[in-house]
C-alpha positions as CSV (number, residue, x, y, z in Angstrom):
1,M,-90.1,6.7,-92.2
2,R,-88.1,5.9,-95.2
3,I,-87.4,2.2,-96.0
4,I,-84.5,1.5,-98.5
5,T,-84.2,-1.8,-99.6
6,V,-80.3,-3.8,-100.2
7,E,-79.8,-7.2,-101.6
8,H,-83.4,-8.1,-100.9
9,T,-83.1,-6.5,-97.1
10,Q,-85.5,-3.6,-96.0
11,Y,-83.8,-1.3,-93.5
12,D,-86.2,1.6,-92.3
13,C,-84.0,5.3,-92.3
14,S,-86.1,6.7,-89.7
15,N,-82.9,7.4,-87.5
16,K,-80.6,8.8,-90.1
17,D,-79.5,11.6,-88.0
18,Q,-78.8,9.8,-85.3
19,V,-76.7,7.4,-86.9
20,L,-75.1,10.4,-89.0
21,E,-74.2,12.0,-86.1
22,K,-72.3,8.7,-84.6
23,F,-70.4,8.4,-88.1
24,R,-69.3,11.9,-87.2
25,Q,-68.1,11.1,-83.9
26,A,-66.8,8.0,-84.9
27,T,-64.9,9.7,-87.9
28,P,-61.6,10.4,-85.8
29,I,-60.7,7.3,-85.1
30,F,-61.3,5.8,-88.3
31,Q,-59.3,7.8,-90.0
32,A,-56.5,7.4,-87.1
33,L,-57.0,3.2,-87.5
34,G,-56.3,3.9,-91.7
35,D,-52.7,4.4,-91.4
36,T,-50.8,1.2,-91.2
37,N,-47.7,2.7,-88.9
38,R,-50.6,3.7,-86.5
39,Q,-51.9,0.4,-86.7
40,Q,-48.5,-1.0,-85.9
41,I,-48.4,1.1,-82.9
42,I,-51.6,-0.1,-81.4
43,M,-50.6,-3.7,-82.2
44,L,-47.5,-2.9,-79.9
45,L,-49.2,-1.5,-77.1
46,L,-51.4,-4.8,-77.6
47,E,-48.4,-6.9,-76.7
48,H,-46.8,-4.4,-74.0
49,S,-49.0,-2.6,-71.4
50,A,-47.1,0.5,-71.9
51,L,-44.6,1.5,-73.6
52,N,-42.8,5.0,-74.3
53,V,-41.7,6.6,-77.7
54,N,-38.3,5.5,-77.7
55,Q,-39.3,1.6,-77.1
56,I,-41.8,1.8,-79.8
57,T,-39.7,3.8,-82.1
58,E,-37.1,0.9,-81.9
59,Q,-39.6,-1.5,-82.9
60,M,-40.4,0.7,-86.1
61,D,-38.7,1.4,-89.4
62,I,-39.7,5.1,-88.7
63,S,-37.8,8.1,-87.2
64,R,-38.8,9.1,-83.5
65,P,-40.5,12.5,-84.8
66,A,-42.9,10.6,-87.4
67,V,-43.7,8.3,-84.4
68,S,-44.9,10.8,-82.0
69,H,-47.0,12.4,-84.7
70,H,-48.6,9.3,-84.9
71,L,-49.1,8.9,-81.2
72,K,-50.3,12.5,-81.3
73,I,-53.2,11.2,-84.0
74,L,-54.0,8.2,-81.8
75,R,-54.1,10.3,-78.9
76,Q,-56.1,12.8,-80.3
77,A,-58.8,10.4,-81.5
78,G,-59.1,8.4,-78.1
79,L,-57.5,5.4,-79.0
80,I,-54.4,5.7,-76.7
81,T,-53.4,7.3,-73.7
82,F,-50.3,8.5,-71.5
83,N,-49.3,8.3,-68.2
84,K,-46.4,10.6,-67.2
85,Q,-43.5,8.6,-65.2
86,A,-40.3,10.8,-63.8
87,N,-39.2,12.4,-67.4
88,E,-41.1,10.2,-69.8
89,K,-44.7,9.8,-70.8
90,L,-45.9,5.5,-71.2
91,Y,-48.4,5.3,-73.5
92,S,-51.1,2.8,-73.3
93,L,-54.3,1.8,-75.0
94,S,-57.6,3.4,-73.7
95,A,-59.6,0.6,-75.4
96,R,-63.0,1.3,-73.4
97,E,-63.2,4.7,-74.7
98,F,-63.0,3.8,-78.6
99,M,-64.9,0.7,-78.3
100,T,-67.5,2.7,-76.9
101,T,-67.8,4.9,-79.5
102,I,-67.8,2.1,-82.1
103,K,-70.3,0.3,-80.4
104,D,-72.6,3.3,-80.3
105,L,-72.6,3.7,-84.0
106,M,-72.9,-0.2,-84.4
107,M,-76.0,0.1,-82.0
108,S,-77.7,3.0,-84.2
109,I,-77.0,1.3,-87.2
110,E,-78.4,-1.7,-86.3
111,A,-81.6,0.2,-85.1
112,G,-82.8,1.5,-88.0
113,M,-82.7,-2.3,-89.7
């Protein structure tokens, strides 16, 4: 067992591999949330239950292709999902999935404290 001390607090590093694996699982989420345009899209989807790409574009200062690019990254990270209705995709948050990933990471870190 390896103990490290940070600011007078000791931490048990015995679950290092588990914590690193949880960090790897959460990395796409952190990368996706690191962009201000994607943060704005998340906020729009928090305000509205579902929006199509045109509705999102109308409320942002970037092009439709740029919005589509950001939606793809958010979708790949598991932060949003879409449902097809007629000829359009309606995007919405998939908070449960990514919150579970973040909670798992935090619990792994906490277990080593």
